[in-house]
Residue, then its C-alpha position, 0 to 999 in steps of 0.5 A: m887836843n894832841a897839841y895840849v897833851k904834847k905841851f903838858i908832857d913837854y912841861r911836866f918837869l916844871l910841873l914837878e918842880l913847882v909841886k916840890k917847891g910848894i911842899r918845901l915852902k910849906y914846911r920851911r923852918s919846920y922841925l917836924g917837916i912833912l910829918w906835921s901833915m900827920v901830927e896836925p890832923l891828929l891834934t885837931m881830931i883830939v880837940l874836936t872830939i873832946v869839944f864836940g863829943n861832950l857838947l853834942g853827946a856823941h860818945e860813940k867810940t868811932f866818933p873821932v874817925y867820923i870827925l877825922t874823915g870830914r876834917l881831912l877832906y874839907d882841909f884839902y878842899s880848903k887849902g887846895t882852892r885857896g892855894a890855886l886862887n893865889s897861884i897866879r899872882k904869887n908867880s907874877a914875876m915869872i909869868k912876866k918874864v918867861y912863857v910857861p902854860k899858866y894852868l900849871y900854877p893852880l894845878s901845882e898848887v892842888i897837886f901838892n896839897f893832894i900829896i899832903f892829904a894822901i900822906s894824912l890818910i896814914v893817920l886816918a888808917a891808924v886811928s880807925l884800926v885803933l878804934g876798931v873801924y876795920p876795913t871792909a870790901k867797901i874800902l875798895w871803892v874809896f878811890v871814887p870820892i877821892l877822885l871826886l874831891l880832886v876834880l872838885t877842888l881843881g875845878c873850883g880852883m880854876l874858877l877862883v884863880t881866873l876871877s881873883v886876877f881881875f877881882r882881888d876881893v875874891e880872896y876875901l869872899w872865898n875865905i868867908f864862903l869856906m867857913l859856910i861850906m865847913y859848917t854844911c859839911a857835917i864835919f863834927y856833928y851828925p846831921d840827923n842830930i842837929l837838924q830837924t827831921g826833914f831838913a837834913w836834905i839841905l846838906n846834900l846841896n853841898p857837893l863837898y858834903c856828898v863827897i865826905s859822905l861817900f868817903r865815910s861810907c867806904m870807911f864804915g862799910t855802908a852802901f853809897d847814897m846814889y843821889q849823892l854819888y851822881y850829884a857830886a860826880g855831875f857837879s864836879l865835872c861840870t866845875l872842872l869843865l867850866g873852870f878850864f874853859f873860863f881859865y883858857k878864855k881869860q889867860d891872855e889877859f892876866i898879864l894886864h892885871l898883874 
C-alpha cells in the first residue's frame, strides 16, 4: 500500500497537468471559456422549467432549483464516466511510448469534470437565493452526497474504461444506458406525480437518483432518507473497489488492444 501511495505522490504533477489539459481542451476556442460551465446549466434550467413546468403543471417557485440540482449532478456523472471510458484510447500514443500509471488517465478525466461541476454550483447557489430557497443547517451535510457522487462516478468510470479497451461497443451501449439513467433520476419531474402510488420506489434502485435525492434534501432542508443514504454509499463503495480491482488486473493487457 505504501508503494502505491508513493507512486501516486511521485506522479501528482502529471495528474495535475492532465487535469489542466482537460480543462483547456474543453474550452479551447470558446469566447466564454470556463464561464460557459455556469451559463450552460442556467440556460438548460430555463428551457426545462418552461417545457416541463407547463407540461407537468409544476408551477412552484422552487421548481427551477429542483431541476437544476438534478441536472448538475447527472451532467457530472454523465461527462465524468464518458470521459473516463475514452481516456485510455485517447492517450494510447503516450501509453505506448512512456510508462505512466494508467489509472491517472481516467482519474484526471473525473477530476477535471468534478472541477467544472464545482464551479457550476455557484449558479445553483445564486438561483436558490433568488427563488427563496435559503440554506438551513442541513446544507452542512451537502458534502455527503457530493462525495458519494464522486466515488460513484470514479468507480463506474474505472469499470467502463477497462471494458472499453477490450470491447469498443461499450461506448455506444453506455450512451444509451445514460439516457435510461437520466429518465430514472427524476431530474425534471416529481416522482409521485408521474409514477402511480406504490411504484416510486423503483427509482430507489438507481444509486444516482438516491444521490440526487440526498443532495436535494440538503438544498431544501429536509431529512435524509436513510435507505437512500445506505444504498448509495454501499453501491458507490462497491463499484469503486470493483472498478480499481478489474482495472489493476487488466491494465497490463491494454497495450495489446490499443
